[in-house]
FINU-82499 format. One record per residue (C-alpha): chain; x, y, z. Coordinates in nm, 3 decimals. Each point is the difference from the previous one (the first is absolute). Layout:
+-------+---------+---------+---------+
| kette |      px |      py |      pz |
+-------+---------+---------+---------+
|     A |       X |       Y |       Z |
...
+-------+---------+---------+---------+
END
This chain:
+-------+---------+---------+---------+
| kette |      px |      py |      pz |
+-------+---------+---------+---------+
|     A |   9.197 |  10.878 |  10.429 |
|     A |   0.105 |   0.064 |   0.378 |
|     A |  -0.254 |  -0.145 |   0.288 |
|     A |  -0.097 |   0.162 |   0.286 |
|     A |  -0.091 |  -0.188 |   0.283 |
|     A |  -0.160 |   0.126 |   0.335 |
|     A |  -0.082 |  -0.199 |   0.275 |
|     A |  -0.246 |   0.141 |   0.199 |
|     A |  -0.378 |   0.192 |  -0.007 |
|     A |   0.070 |   0.210 |   0.289 |
|     A |   0.088 |   0.420 |   0.011 |
|     A |   0.370 |  -0.095 |  -0.082 |
|     A |  -0.131 |  -0.281 |  -0.286 |
|     A |  -0.212 |   0.197 |  -0.148 |
|     A |   0.172 |   0.336 |  -0.033 |
|     A |   0.285 |  -0.165 |  -0.150 |
|     A |  -0.160 |  -0.124 |  -0.250 |
|     A |  -0.179 |   0.323 |  -0.115 |
|     A |   0.359 |   0.158 |   0.086 |
|     A |   0.176 |  -0.258 |  -0.295 |
|     A |  -0.310 |   0.057 |  -0.231 |
|     A |   0.076 |   0.369 |   0.057 |
|     A |   0.338 |   0.033 |  -0.015 |
|     A |  -0.034 |  -0.266 |  -0.368 |
|     A |  -0.242 |   0.275 |  -0.141 |
|     A |   0.223 |   0.251 |   0.034 |
|     A |   0.277 |  -0.146 |  -0.134 |
|     A |  -0.188 |  -0.181 |  -0.273 |
|     A |   0.047 |  -0.306 |   0.041 |
|     A |  -0.325 |  -0.144 |   0.201 |
|     A |  -0.208 |  -0.278 |  -0.162 |
|     A |   0.249 |  -0.216 |  -0.282 |
|     A |   0.302 |   0.137 |   0.169 |
|     A |  -0.075 |  -0.065 |   0.376 |
|     A |  -0.242 |  -0.195 |   0.154 |
|     A |  -0.170 |   0.044 |   0.336 |
|     A |  -0.162 |  -0.280 |   0.213 |
|     A |  -0.144 |  -0.017 |   0.380 |
|     A |  -0.031 |  -0.344 |   0.207 |
|     A |  -0.270 |   0.062 |   0.310 |
|     A |  -0.151 |  -0.237 |   0.147 |
|     A |  -0.291 |   0.197 |   0.015 |
|     A |  -0.189 |   0.229 |  -0.220 |
|     A |  -0.063 |   0.306 |   0.180 |
|     A |   0.264 |   0.248 |   0.113 |
|     A |  -0.114 |   0.015 |   0.390 |
|     A |   0.033 |   0.338 |   0.199 |
|     A |   0.159 |  -0.208 |   0.314 |
|     A |   0.046 |   0.331 |   0.166 |
|     A |  -0.389 |   0.012 |   0.052 |
|     A |  -0.022 |  -0.355 |   0.105 |
|     A |  -0.134 |   0.086 |   0.342 |
|     A |  -0.243 |   0.208 |  -0.083 |
|     A |  -0.394 |  -0.117 |  -0.019 |
|     A |  -0.064 |  -0.175 |  -0.323 |
|     A |   0.318 |  -0.100 |  -0.128 |
|     A |  -0.145 |  -0.206 |  -0.315 |
|     A |  -0.013 |   0.337 |  -0.174 |
|     A |   0.351 |   0.124 |   0.079 |
|     A |   0.089 |  -0.161 |  -0.296 |
|     A |   0.069 |   0.094 |  -0.394 |
|     A |  -0.006 |  -0.242 |  -0.272 |
|     A |   0.390 |  -0.036 |  -0.143 |
|     A |  -0.127 |  -0.007 |  -0.366 |
|     A |  -0.191 |   0.330 |  -0.008 |
|     A |   0.361 |   0.170 |   0.074 |
|     A |   0.250 |  -0.246 |  -0.175 |
|     A |  -0.264 |  -0.096 |  -0.323 |
|     A |  -0.030 |   0.330 |  -0.103 |
|     A |   0.395 |   0.038 |   0.002 |
|     A |   0.084 |  -0.317 |  -0.172 |
|     A |   0.114 |  -0.231 |   0.264 |
|     A |  -0.017 |  -0.331 |  -0.016 |
|     A |  -0.160 |  -0.151 |   0.362 |
|     A |   0.048 |  -0.368 |   0.055 |
|     A |  -0.242 |  -0.107 |   0.305 |
|     A |   0.272 |  -0.212 |   0.142 |
|     A |   0.181 |  -0.100 |   0.314 |
|     A |   0.387 |   0.013 |  -0.005 |
|     A |   0.147 |  -0.338 |   0.105 |
|     A |   0.404 |   0.052 |  -0.085 |
|     A |   0.201 |   0.223 |  -0.118 |
|     A |   0.335 |  -0.109 |  -0.221 |
|     A |   0.180 |   0.360 |  -0.016 |
|     A |   0.267 |  -0.233 |  -0.229 |
|     A |  -0.219 |  -0.093 |  -0.258 |
|     A |  -0.194 |   0.341 |   0.007 |
|     A |  -0.305 |  -0.219 |   0.116 |
|     A |  -0.316 |  -0.034 |   0.232 |
|     A |  -0.250 |  -0.259 |   0.042 |
|     A |  -0.301 |   0.037 |   0.144 |
|     A |  -0.387 |  -0.144 |   0.050 |
|     A |  -0.290 |   0.125 |  -0.177 |
|     A |  -0.287 |  -0.008 |   0.228 |
|     A |  -0.145 |  -0.293 |  -0.198 |
|     A |   0.300 |  -0.219 |   0.096 |
|     A |   0.167 |   0.045 |  -0.297 |
|     A |   0.398 |  -0.008 |   0.038 |
|     A |   0.185 |   0.285 |  -0.255 |
|     A |   0.348 |   0.105 |  -0.053 |
|     A |   0.069 |   0.380 |  -0.127 |
|     A |   0.331 |   0.135 |  -0.129 |
|     A |   0.111 |   0.350 |   0.065 |
|     A |   0.302 |   0.240 |  -0.108 |
|     A |  -0.100 |   0.214 |   0.299 |
|     A |  -0.206 |  -0.073 |   0.348 |
|     A |  -0.154 |   0.210 |   0.231 |
|     A |  -0.047 |  -0.146 |   0.363 |
|     A |  -0.341 |   0.164 |   0.108 |
|     A |  -0.092 |  -0.226 |   0.208 |
|     A |  -0.069 |   0.182 |   0.341 |
|     A |   0.000 |  -0.148 |   0.311 |
|     A |  -0.201 |  -0.209 |   0.255 |
|     A |  -0.119 |  -0.019 |   0.410 |
|     A |   0.192 |  -0.100 |   0.279 |
|     A |  -0.123 |  -0.272 |   0.088 |
|     A |  -0.102 |  -0.022 |   0.336 |
|     A |   0.257 |  -0.246 |   0.221 |
|     A |  -0.273 |  -0.160 |   0.269 |
|     A |  -0.242 |  -0.222 |   0.078 |
|     A |  -0.359 |   0.021 |  -0.148 |
|     A |   0.118 |   0.237 |  -0.296 |
|     A |  -0.214 |  -0.123 |  -0.215 |
|     A |  -0.287 |   0.140 |   0.161 |
|     A |   0.147 |   0.368 |  -0.092 |
|     A |  -0.130 |   0.228 |  -0.268 |
|     A |   0.182 |   0.229 |  -0.189 |
|     A |  -0.007 |   0.271 |  -0.296 |
|     A |   0.280 |  -0.046 |  -0.186 |
|     A |  -0.161 |  -0.128 |  -0.268 |
|     A |  -0.319 |   0.028 |  -0.166 |
|     A |  -0.102 |  -0.313 |   0.095 |
|     A |   0.104 |   0.019 |   0.333 |
|     A |  -0.162 |   0.346 |   0.042 |
|     A |  -0.299 |  -0.129 |  -0.158 |
|     A |  -0.048 |  -0.316 |   0.252 |
|     A |   0.074 |   0.255 |   0.293 |
|     A |  -0.325 |   0.253 |  -0.135 |
|     A |  -0.250 |  -0.283 |  -0.061 |
|     A |   0.124 |  -0.138 |   0.380 |
|     A |  -0.077 |   0.322 |   0.140 |
|     A |  -0.307 |   0.012 |  -0.157 |
|     A |  -0.124 |  -0.281 |   0.145 |
|     A |   0.066 |   0.036 |   0.369 |
|     A |  -0.335 |   0.115 |   0.076 |
|     A |  -0.110 |  -0.373 |  -0.139 |
|     A |   0.215 |  -0.116 |   0.270 |
|     A |  -0.111 |  -0.117 |   0.370 |
|     A |   0.026 |   0.254 |   0.251 |
|     A |   0.316 |  -0.013 |   0.156 |
|     A |   0.211 |   0.216 |   0.190 |
|     A |   0.281 |   0.035 |  -0.297 |
|     A |  -0.240 |   0.023 |  -0.245 |
|     A |   0.013 |   0.365 |  -0.142 |
|     A |   0.376 |  -0.018 |   0.157 |
|     A |   0.317 |   0.087 |  -0.265 |
|     A |   0.355 |  -0.130 |   0.121 |
|     A |   0.250 |   0.209 |  -0.305 |
|     A |   0.343 |  -0.161 |   0.058 |
|     A |   0.286 |   0.248 |  -0.094 |
|     A |  -0.007 |   0.382 |   0.053 |
|     A |   0.221 |   0.081 |  -0.299 |
|     A |  -0.144 |   0.194 |  -0.314 |
|     A |  -0.263 |  -0.253 |  -0.067 |
|     A |  -0.139 |  -0.113 |   0.327 |
|     A |  -0.053 |   0.370 |   0.072 |
|     A |  -0.232 |   0.073 |  -0.306 |
|     A |  -0.207 |  -0.348 |   0.076 |
|     A |  -0.016 |   0.087 |   0.344 |
|     A |  -0.076 |   0.380 |   0.066 |
|     A |  -0.324 |  -0.079 |  -0.324 |
|     A |  -0.133 |  -0.359 |   0.146 |
|     A |  -0.184 |   0.144 |   0.257 |
|     A |  -0.243 |   0.215 |  -0.211 |
|     A |  -0.007 |  -0.288 |  -0.210 |
|     A |  -0.091 |  -0.228 |   0.246 |
|     A |  -0.234 |   0.263 |   0.178 |
|     A |  -0.217 |   0.011 |  -0.385 |
|     A |  -0.014 |  -0.385 |  -0.056 |
|     A |  -0.105 |  -0.064 |   0.371 |
|     A |  -0.271 |   0.260 |  -0.004 |
|     A |  -0.302 |   0.131 |   0.253 |
|     A |  -0.044 |  -0.381 |   0.096 |
|     A |   0.328 |  -0.039 |   0.157 |
|     A |   0.149 |   0.243 |   0.280 |
|     A |   0.263 |   0.165 |  -0.107 |
|     A |   0.210 |  -0.077 |   0.328 |
|     A |   0.026 |  -0.304 |  -0.185 |
|     A |   0.260 |   0.139 |  -0.221 |
|     A |   0.359 |  -0.057 |   0.119 |
|     A |   0.300 |   0.060 |  -0.261 |
|     A |   0.334 |  -0.058 |   0.178 |
|     A |   0.326 |   0.042 |  -0.156 |
|     A |   0.320 |  -0.241 |   0.086 |
|     A |   0.334 |   0.069 |  -0.079 |
|     A |   0.344 |  -0.168 |   0.191 |
|     A |   0.128 |   0.355 |  -0.036 |
|     A |  -0.059 |   0.249 |   0.319 |
|     A |  -0.142 |   0.346 |  -0.267 |
|     A |  -0.228 |  -0.008 |  -0.283 |
|     A |   0.155 |  -0.036 |  -0.322 |
|     A |   0.385 |  -0.013 |   0.039 |
|     A |   0.125 |  -0.009 |  -0.357 |
|     A |  -0.214 |   0.338 |  -0.006 |
|     A |   0.197 |   0.220 |   0.219 |
|     A |  -0.102 |   0.191 |   0.288 |
|     A |  -0.074 |   0.313 |  -0.212 |
|     A |  -0.359 |  -0.090 |  -0.060 |
|     A |  -0.019 |  -0.241 |   0.345 |
|     A |  -0.176 |   0.188 |   0.205 |
|     A |  -0.240 |   0.126 |  -0.238 |
|     A |  -0.096 |  -0.380 |  -0.130 |
|     A |   0.004 |  -0.089 |   0.432 |
|     A |  -0.295 |   0.317 |   0.008 |
|     A |  -0.161 |  -0.138 |  -0.331 |
|     A |   0.036 |  -0.372 |   0.170 |
|     A |  -0.116 |   0.079 |   0.323 |
|     A |  -0.320 |   0.263 |  -0.132 |
|     A |  -0.146 |  -0.366 |  -0.168 |
|     A |   0.001 |  -0.186 |   0.290 |
|     A |   0.310 |  -0.235 |  -0.171 |
|     A |   0.104 |  -0.213 |   0.307 |
|     A |   0.425 |  -0.052 |  -0.016 |
|     A |   0.143 |  -0.339 |   0.107 |
|     A |   0.351 |   0.166 |  -0.023 |
|     A |   0.319 |  -0.186 |   0.043 |
|     A |  -0.177 |  -0.381 |   0.006 |
|     A |  -0.040 |  -0.254 |  -0.295 |
|     A |  -0.216 |  -0.206 |  -0.096 |
|     A |   0.013 |  -0.360 |   0.148 |
|     A |  -0.284 |  -0.153 |  -0.157 |
|     A |  -0.350 |   0.015 |  -0.192 |
|     A |  -0.299 |  -0.222 |  -0.031 |
|     A |  -0.324 |   0.022 |  -0.193 |
|     A |  -0.116 |   0.195 |   0.286 |
|     A |   0.258 |   0.154 |   0.204 |
|     A |   0.370 |   0.127 |   0.006 |
|     A |   0.255 |  -0.055 |   0.309 |
|     A |   0.293 |   0.300 |   0.057 |
|     A |   0.333 |  -0.065 |   0.108 |
|     A |  -0.114 |   0.158 |   0.367 |
|     A |  -0.258 |  -0.305 |  -0.020 |
|     A |  -0.346 |   0.261 |  -0.083 |
|     A |  -0.195 |  -0.163 |  -0.152 |
|     A |  -0.265 |   0.209 |  -0.217 |
|     A |  -0.289 |  -0.157 |  -0.128 |
|     A |  -0.038 |   0.044 |  -0.410 |
|     A |  -0.047 |  -0.161 |  -0.308 |
|     A |   0.174 |   0.286 |  -0.193 |
|     A |   0.352 |   0.008 |  -0.030 |
|     A |   0.164 |   0.208 |  -0.261 |
|     A |   0.374 |  -0.062 |  -0.019 |
|     A |   0.209 |   0.301 |  -0.170 |
|     A |   0.395 |  -0.157 |   0.072 |
|     A |   0.187 |   0.181 |  -0.285 |
|     A |   0.067 |  -0.127 |  -0.375 |
|     A |   0.280 |  -0.137 |  -0.148 |
|     A |   0.123 |  -0.038 |  -0.353 |
|     A |  -0.160 |  -0.266 |  -0.259 |
|     A |   0.187 |  -0.357 |   0.058 |
|     A |   0.074 |   0.057 |  -0.392 |
|     A |   0.311 |   0.199 |   0.084 |
|     A |   0.120 |  -0.244 |   0.124 |
|     A |   0.042 |  -0.148 |  -0.332 |
|     A |   0.200 |   0.277 |  -0.168 |
|     A |   0.359 |   0.025 |   0.091 |
|     A |   0.139 |   0.291 |   0.199 |
|     A |  -0.015 |   0.139 |   0.343 |
|     A |  -0.313 |   0.030 |   0.201 |
|     A |  -0.100 |   0.259 |   0.298 |
|     A |  -0.117 |  -0.162 |   0.393 |
|     A |  -0.385 |   0.021 |  -0.243 |
|     A |   0.150 |  -0.195 |  -0.258 |
|     A |  -0.025 |   0.318 |  -0.222 |
|     A |   0.276 |  -0.060 |  -0.290 |
|     A |   0.272 |   0.289 |   0.008 |
|     A |   0.012 |   0.188 |  -0.345 |
|     A |   0.196 |   0.282 |  -0.146 |
|     A |  -0.171 |   0.354 |  -0.088 |
|     A |  -0.201 |  -0.065 |  -0.255 |
|     A |  -0.112 |  -0.322 |   0.173 |
|     A |   0.177 |  -0.256 |  -0.176 |
|     A |   0.092 |  -0.293 |   0.212 |
|     A |   0.414 |  -0.013 |   0.116 |
|     A |   0.133 |  -0.252 |  -0.209 |
|     A |  -0.286 |  -0.103 |  -0.196 |
|     A |   0.003 |   0.252 |  -0.286 |
|     A |  -0.283 |  -0.076 |  -0.202 |
|     A |  -0.245 |  -0.028 |   0.333 |
|     A |  -0.133 |   0.307 |   0.168 |
|     A |  -0.232 |  -0.010 |   0.271 |
|     A |  -0.250 |   0.270 |   0.140 |
|     A |  -0.238 |   0.047 |   0.262 |
|     A |   0.008 |  -0.189 |   0.344 |
|     A |   0.258 |  -0.233 |  -0.145 |
|     A |   0.230 |   0.192 |  -0.064 |
|     A |   0.235 |   0.169 |   0.256 |
|     A |   0.050 |   0.351 |  -0.172 |
|     A |   0.182 |   0.316 |   0.142 |
|     A |  -0.236 |   0.275 |   0.050 |
|     A |   0.156 |   0.254 |   0.124 |
|     A |   0.354 |   0.073 |   0.200 |
|     A |   0.048 |  -0.346 |   0.181 |
|     A |  -0.417 |  -0.036 |   0.022 |
|     A |  -0.091 |  -0.275 |  -0.243 |
|     A |  -0.392 |  -0.021 |  -0.123 |
|     A |  -0.253 |  -0.146 |   0.218 |
|     A |  -0.216 |  -0.278 |  -0.071 |
|     A |  -0.288 |   0.221 |  -0.096 |
|     A |  -0.244 |   0.087 |  -0.312 |
|     A |   0.188 |   0.351 |   0.037 |
|     A |   0.324 |  -0.154 |  -0.067 |
|     A |  -0.127 |  -0.255 |  -0.248 |
|     A |  -0.170 |   0.208 |  -0.256 |
|     A |   0.323 |   0.199 |  -0.104 |
|     A |   0.202 |  -0.297 |   0.025 |
|     A |  -0.209 |  -0.180 |  -0.259 |
|     A |   0.063 |   0.338 |  -0.278 |
|     A |   0.350 |   0.001 |   0.044 |
|     A |   0.020 |  -0.319 |  -0.062 |
|     A |  -0.150 |  -0.056 |  -0.231 |
|     A |   0.136 |   0.302 |  -0.178 |
|     A |   0.342 |  -0.100 |   0.119 |
|     A |  -0.023 |  -0.376 |  -0.188 |
|     A |  -0.097 |   0.124 |  -0.333 |
|     A |   0.277 |   0.251 |   0.027 |
|     A |   0.242 |  -0.311 |   0.066 |
|     A |  -0.174 |  -0.178 |  -0.308 |
|     A |   0.090 |   0.372 |  -0.229 |
|     A |   0.361 |   0.082 |   0.146 |
|     A |  -0.216 |   0.317 |   0.104 |
|     A |   0.038 |   0.230 |   0.338 |
|     A |  -0.157 |  -0.196 |   0.316 |
|     A |  -0.150 |   0.208 |   0.265 |
|     A |   0.128 |   0.042 |   0.359 |
|     A |  -0.267 |  -0.187 |   0.257 |
|     A |  -0.131 |   0.360 |   0.167 |
|     A |  -0.315 |  -0.020 |   0.171 |
|     A |  -0.178 |   0.285 |   0.187 |
|     A |   0.106 |   0.141 |   0.335 |
|     A |  -0.125 |  -0.291 |   0.230 |
|     A |  -0.309 |   0.036 |   0.189 |
|     A |  -0.265 |  -0.170 |   0.212 |
|     A |  -0.337 |   0.023 |   0.046 |
|     A |  -0.206 |  -0.156 |   0.227 |
|     A |  -0.351 |  -0.099 |  -0.005 |
|     A |  -0.148 |   0.035 |   0.399 |
|     A |  -0.369 |  -0.092 |  -0.016 |
|     A |  -0.285 |   0.207 |  -0.136 |
|     A |   0.074 |   0.340 |   0.178 |
|     A |   0.421 |  -0.026 |  -0.022 |
|     A |   0.291 |   0.008 |  -0.228 |
|     A |   0.372 |   0.100 |   0.017 |
|     A |   0.227 |   0.096 |  -0.273 |
|     A |   0.399 |   0.021 |   0.070 |
|     A |   0.257 |   0.099 |  -0.196 |
|     A |   0.345 |  -0.147 |  -0.040 |
|     A |   0.178 |  -0.311 |   0.113 |
|     A |  -0.005 |   0.158 |   0.381 |
|     A |  -0.368 |   0.027 |  -0.021 |
|     A |  -0.114 |   0.381 |   0.046 |
|     A |  -0.360 |   0.056 |   0.033 |
|     A |  -0.079 |   0.198 |  -0.309 |
|     A |  -0.425 |  -0.075 |   0.086 |
|     A |  -0.242 |  -0.147 |   0.186 |
|     A |  -0.337 |   0.008 |   0.073 |
|     A |  -0.217 |   0.086 |  -0.280 |
|     A |   0.235 |   0.102 |  -0.265 |
|     A |   0.170 |  -0.325 |   0.085 |
|     A |  -0.283 |  -0.187 |  -0.065 |
|     A |  -0.097 |   0.160 |  -0.334 |
|     A |   0.370 |  -0.036 |  -0.168 |
|     A |  -0.030 |  -0.397 |   0.134 |
|     A |  -0.339 |   0.006 |  -0.165 |
|     A |   0.161 |   0.139 |  -0.320 |
|     A |   0.277 |  -0.238 |  -0.019 |
|     A |  -0.219 |  -0.285 |   0.124 |
|     A |  -0.357 |   0.058 |  -0.317 |
|     A |   0.227 |   0.235 |  -0.222 |
|     A |   0.371 |   0.004 |  -0.047 |
|     A |   0.097 |  -0.316 |   0.051 |
|     A |  -0.232 |  -0.174 |  -0.308 |
|     A |   0.172 |  -0.017 |  -0.332 |
|     A |  -0.233 |   0.135 |  -0.272 |
|     A |  -0.195 |  -0.297 |  -0.243 |
|     A |  -0.096 |  -0.058 |  -0.342 |
|     A |   0.210 |   0.294 |  -0.119 |
|     A |   0.337 |  -0.065 |  -0.157 |
|     A |   0.073 |   0.357 |   0.009 |
|     A |  -0.095 |   0.076 |   0.358 |
|     A |   0.176 |  -0.353 |   0.072 |
|     A |   0.369 |   0.088 |  -0.141 |
|     A |  -0.031 |   0.357 |   0.132 |
|     A |  -0.051 |  -0.138 |   0.320 |
|     A |   0.243 |  -0.208 |  -0.035 |
|     A |   0.260 |   0.309 |  -0.127 |
|     A |  -0.028 |   0.146 |   0.397 |
|     A |   0.296 |  -0.134 |   0.146 |
|     A |  -0.084 |   0.134 |   0.353 |
|     A |  -0.338 |   0.049 |   0.138 |
|     A |   0.023 |   0.408 |   0.024 |
|     A |   0.123 |   0.184 |   0.317 |
|     A |  -0.327 |   0.145 |   0.094 |
|     A |  -0.242 |  -0.343 |  -0.012 |
|     A |   0.044 |  -0.355 |  -0.042 |
|     A |   0.305 |  -0.019 |   0.174 |
|     A |  -0.121 |  -0.184 |   0.341 |
|     A |   0.118 |  -0.334 |   0.119 |
|     A |  -0.289 |  -0.249 |   0.011 |
|     A |   0.003 |  -0.329 |   0.085 |
+-------+---------+---------+---------+
END
């Protein structure tokens, strides 16, 4: 019996497990010969790219409806230690029980976490990095009309004008107006976007920037570029130039770094904490450990490396799952080769932009891009459920398809 252990219940982890089962079944070795276990603290695959939307609590799929039909054992627990010499993993279940698992091959797919704010008052911040955090923000926004009337009651300050910050800020105006309702004047609603950079979306490049700027202006989002946050309290935010903005809602979108479990795997890591992997997603110098998704610094195209995004997490999981079984069986591994890189950015109720390539040349805007984004968020990132054959067929689509499912979603 060979035991493949996958840590992580996100996109990369789920597809690593499914990819392993698919490859083992294709070789006639699933079940008694090769067993797959997935450890995840939660019971659901969270649609993380959708957490900026309204009602984030609905953005999830039960893991057992994906893993159960294909015979993957699931353990609901939080991993606390990885010993690559002994090939063991220690974890704590939700009931507080400690357990230890042996493995023959390991896939680390524990994703990324939000970089925490460096200024006083960070405990007052909201974010959309996890389902619990996004749910807290959603409930807070819904209760705003119950608060005492104040200048900043329906003001939201978004810190960070990158991919996530832009999606949050451009969606927030419509959301706030719906919450405020007819009894509050709409001129109370303000969305303020703050970034230390002098331009919107600095990492998105110059190509889509004019369109992004026009959408932000049309939506009435106020910009505070070239500035940082000095401090936050329960009812205001102070910027680096001394401006005080009354608000009870500050959303932090300060970027992500790899799961801290990467530090327990010996090997080289990049500035985001991601493990250096070879073309087959095997951690360099640790031949029995693979990494996929936001934990892996995998080369995507030419000199470019995979982004911490759903676009790359899904195929990385599938490749890792296939390759770990190929490693066990001594068969041919598949070099990681994702679809050509694209970005699809949601910009509020009427605007969106899709770009192609690492230089981000605009491909679609307006309603066409909006339709593409809806398909990505509402259809293409979701796995098949309850049907083993459909789930395994999905696991066999190593790339997402040149004409769809290719947009970067965070």
